C-alpha positions in Angstrom: -62.5 -45.1 49.9 -63.5 -43.6 46.7 -62.5 -40.1 47.8 -58.9 -41.2 48.6 -58.3 -42.6 45.2 -58.4 -39.3 43.3 -55.9 -37.8 45.8 -53.6 -40.7 45.4 -53.8 -40.4 41.6 -53.2 -36.6 41.8 -50.0 -37.2 43.9 -48.7 -39.6 41.3 -49.3 -37.1 38.5 -47.4 -34.4 40.5 -44.4 -36.7 41.1 -44.3 -37.7 37.4 -44.4 -34.0 36.4 -41.6 -33.3 38.9 -39.5 -36.1 37.5 -39.9 -34.7 34.0 -38.6 -31.3 35.1 -35.4 -32.7 36.7 -32.1 -32.0 35.0 -30.6 -35.2 33.9 -27.3 -33.6 33.0 -27.4 -35.1 29.5 -26.0 -33.0 26.6 -27.6 -33.2 23.2 -25.5 -32.2 20.2 -27.1 -30.1 17.5 -28.1 -31.9 14.4 -26.8 -29.2 12.1 -23.5 -27.4 12.7 -23.2 -23.9 11.4 -19.8 -22.6 10.4 -18.8 -18.9 10.3 -18.5 -17.6 6.8 -16.3 -14.6 5.9 -18.4 -12.0 4.1 -16.5 -9.5 1.9 -18.1 -6.2 0.8 -15.3 -5.0 -1.5 -14.5 -2.1 0.9 -11.7 -3.9 2.8 -8.9 -1.9 1.0 -10.7 1.4 1.3 -11.0 4.2 3.9 -14.3 6.0 4.4 -13.9 9.8 3.6 -17.6 10.4 4.1 -20.4 8.4 5.7 -24.0 9.9 5.8 -27.6 8.7 5.7 -29.7 9.9 2.8 -32.2 9.1 0.1 -31.2 8.7 -3.5 -33.1 9.3 -6.7 -32.2 8.9 -10.4 -33.8 10.8 -13.3 -35.8 8.6 -15.7 -35.4 10.1 -19.2 -38.2 8.0 -20.7 -40.8 8.9 -18.0 -39.3 12.4 -17.5 -39.4 12.1 -13.8 -37.4 11.3 -10.7 -37.5 7.7 -9.4 -36.4 6.6 -6.0 -33.3 4.3 -5.9 -33.4 3.7 -2.1 -32.7 5.1 1.3 -29.5 4.2 3.2 -25.9 5.2 3.7 -23.8 7.0 1.1 -20.0 6.7 1.4 -17.0 8.2 -0.3 -14.3 5.5 -0.2 -10.6 6.1 -0.9 -8.5 3.2 -2.0 -5.4 2.7 0.2 -3.1 2.0 -2.8 -4.3 3.8 -5.8 -5.8 6.8 -4.0 -8.9 6.7 -6.2 -12.2 7.6 -4.6 -15.6 6.1 -5.4 -19.1 6.9 -4.3 -21.1 3.9 -2.9 -24.6 3.8 -1.5 -26.5 0.8 -0.2 -30.1 0.4 0.9 -30.4 0.3 4.7 -32.3 -3.0 4.9 -31.4 -5.1 1.9 -27.8 -3.6 1.5 -28.5 -3.5 -2.2 -26.2 -1.1 -4.1 -28.0 2.0 -5.2 -25.0 3.8 -6.7 -21.4 2.8 -7.4 -19.1 5.1 -9.4 -15.7 6.8 -9.3 -15.4 10.4 -8.5 -13.4 11.9 -11.4 -12.0 15.5 -12.0 -14.7 16.4 -14.5 -17.6 15.8 -12.0 -19.4 18.7 -10.3 -22.2 18.6 -7.7 -24.8 21.3 -7.6 -27.7 22.3 -5.3 -31.0 21.0 -6.5 -33.3 23.8 -7.5 -36.0 24.5 -4.9 -34.6 22.2 -2.2 -31.6 23.2 -0.1 -31.2 19.8 1.4 -30.8 18.1 -2.0 -28.0 18.2 -4.6 -27.5 16.7 -8.1 -24.7 15.4 -10.3 -24.0 13.3 -13.4 -22.0 10.0 -13.3 -21.1 6.8 -15.2 -22.6 4.5 -12.7 -21.9 0.7 -12.3 -24.6 -0.2 -9.7 -26.5 -2.5 -12.1 -23.3 -4.3 -13.3 -22.8 -2.2 -16.4 -21.8 1.4 -17.0 -24.8 3.8 -17.4 -24.9 7.5 -17.7 -27.1 8.5 -14.7 -28.4 11.8 -13.4 -28.6 11.5 -9.6 -30.3 13.5 -6.9 -29.6 12.9 -3.2 -31.6 14.3 -0.3 -30.4 14.6 3.3 -32.2 15.0 6.6 -30.5 18.3 7.3 -29.0 21.3 5.4 -25.7 20.7 7.2 -25.3 17.2 5.9 -26.1 18.3 2.4 -23.3 21.0 2.6 -20.9 18.5 4.0 -21.5 16.1 1.2 -21.2 18.8 -1.5 -18.0 20.2 -0.1 -16.4 16.8 0.4 -17.4 15.7 -3.1 -15.9 18.8 -4.7 -12.7 18.5 -2.7 -12.3 14.9 -3.8 -12.8 15.8 -7.4 -10.2 18.5 -7.2 -7.7 16.3 -5.5 -8.1 13.8 -8.3 -7.3 16.5 -10.8 -4.0 17.4 -8.9 -3.1 13.8 -8.7 -3.5 13.3 -12.5 -1.4 16.5 -13.1 1.4 15.2 -10.8 1.4 11.8 -12.6 1.6 13.6 -16.0 4.4 15.8 -14.8 6.4 12.9 -13.4 5.9 10.9 -16.6 7.0 13.9 -18.7 10.1 14.4 -16.5 11.0 10.8 -16.8 10.6 10.9 -20.6 12.9 14.0 -20.8 15.5 12.4 -18.7 15.5 9.3 -20.8 15.8 11.4 -24.0 18.7 13.4 -22.5 20.6 10.2 -21.7 19.9 8.1 -24.7 19.5 10.6 -27.6 22.2 13.2 -27.6 22.2 16.1 -30.1 24.1 15.6 -33.4 26.2 18.7 -32.6 27.3 17.2 -29.3 28.3 13.9 -31.0 30.3 15.7 -33.7 32.1 17.8 -31.1 33.1 14.7 -29.2 34.5 13.1 -32.4 36.5 16.2 -33.3 38.1 16.3 -29.8 39.0 12.6 -30.1 40.6 13.3 -33.6 42.6 16.2 -32.3 44.0 14.1 -29.5 45.0 11.3 -32.0 46.8 13.9 -34.2 48.8 15.2 -31.2 49.9 11.7 -30.4 51.1 11.1 -34.0 53.0 14.4 -34.0 54.9 13.6 -30.8 56.2 10.3 -32.2 58.4 11.8 -35.1 60.0 14.4 -32.8 61.0 11.6 -30.4 62.8 9.7 -33.3 64.7 12.9 -34.5 66.0 13.5 -31.0 67.3 9.9 -30.8 69.1 10.3 -34.2 70.8 13.6 -33.0 72.1 11.9 -29.8 73.5 9.0 -31.8 75.4 11.4 -34.3 76.9 13.4 -31.5 78.2 10.2 -29.8 
């Protein structure tokens, strides 16, 4: 009798456990509803001219040494409307901006002495929210990537030079055209007045001759 009681209790425990595992079909709504949030990076109106992984350093003048800014992806982004190109680099994990500056015609990039996979350049950088004159050094995993970066960087700088020259030329042409239309030379104005005066004198001379002819016809009649 006593041996049967544990078996009976064991069966009741198994049945209770099975009842707990059964799917009741009930749906429980989440307590907190999360909505999708649009995240903007500021790069929506730009096209990537270059996209490479690298490690960035900046030169600390006070400490007279190179300090690491972060490892991540460096990009050259061209604006769809203005055509201006900027260099942007973010850290791979935190996405914090390491470098953010325009590529202007006066910039030049050079190979870093003693390391073929690195190159250096000066820039007025805005990564920290204010313009700072920075001396950057960037190091790539391969020599090929470093050459690609340097060549593309230099091509962009030269293209910005040509663009500024074309803008200056078009502005100068527009100014000259405006001057030619609105501000004529004094000699041209005086010549136009002389021609108008000659025409008026010719008209005055024609009128007396017409009257004389009419008087002669009346006398003969």
